N, C-alpha and C positions, 0 to 999 in steps of 0.2 A: 364554528368549525375551522381549524387553521388549515392552510393548504400549504403544501411543501414546494419548496425552491430549492433549486441546486446552490450550492454555495459559491460564492463569488471567488475568483482568483484572489483579489484584495484579502478577503477574509481568510482564504487559505495560506497566505502569505503570512499574516498574523499569527495565525496557529503553528506555523512553521517557526517562526522567529521565537516564539513562546518556548516550543518544545527545545531548541537550539539553548536556550539559558537553562535548562535543565539537564543537559546531556552531559556524561562524563568526558574525561579527554579522550578515552578510547573510543566511545560512540561518536564523538565529534568529529575523529579521523575518519571513520567509515563513512559516515554521513558525507564528509566532503569529496570523497571518492565516488560515492553513489548516487550523488543528488543530480538532478536534472531540473532545468526550467519547468514548471508544472506544465503539462499538455494533456489535452482530452484524448482518452483512449475509450474505445468501445466495449463493452460487456453486454452479452445477450443472454436474458431478455432484462435484466434489472437496470442496465444503465441506458436503456432507450429514451425515458422521460426525462432525463436530464442531459440528453445528447452526450452520454459518456460519465466517466469518472475522471478525476485528475489524478495523474501519475507524476509522482514527484521524485522516484528513484529507480535505478536499474543496477542489479548485479547478476551477472549471467543471464539466465532465462527466468530470471525474478524480478517482478516489479513492486515497489511500494507505492501504495495508491491511497487516496482517502475517500471513503465511502460516506457520501453526504447523506444518504437516506437512513444511515443506522449511526453516523456521526463517530466515525473512527478511522484509523488508520490500518490497513491490511497488508498482507503479503499474497501473491498469488504467481502463479508460472503464466508464461506465453509462450506461444507457439510461433504467432505471426505478430511483428512489430505492430503496435496500435490497437490490439486486440487483449483484453485480460481473458484469460483462460476460465477462470474459476472465480466464484463469487462468495466471498466472506463478508461476515457482519460483525467482525471485532468492533469495540468500542476503545479500543487502544489509542493513546496519544502518540506521535510520532517517535520520541525518545525511547518508548517501550518496542515499538515496532522495529526500531534499528536495535535494538539490544537484541531482539529475536534472530537477526541476521548476525549479529555479533556472535552470539554464542552458537549459532549453527557453525560457523567459520572455524571457532575455536575448538568445538566439540568433533566436528566431522558428521555431524546427524542434523538433519534438518527435518522439523515437524512437518512440513510441507511434502517431504517425501513419504512419511508414514501415513498422512491423511491420504494422499494419492492413492496408495496402494490400498487402503481402506475402501475408498468411495467406488460404489457400485459403476460408476463409469470407467474408473482405472486410469484417468488422466492423473 
């Protein structure tokens, strides 16, 4: 049986570099504005086992983070800096996650708002 281990910062940086090579010029410009040095943020209860998830980007009240349990990048809202509000299990590469942010900025509509309004918690 395989045991799960959180992704190392080195492996995360490799995934980020790989995604950057696939980004369009528009995605790259947005990424350069929102990227941060990876830092661990809490998410309860799913982030407890790995001591949090790596956040790699911020824009407004939204974080771009890597879910190493599900092996993909996600976007979530945050209320308190350092805590991811909602757990998502997308299997997206970073360039696709950045494209979702770009599309929301260009269209003025964000899927996170639709999902939040639909969710039972209303967050």
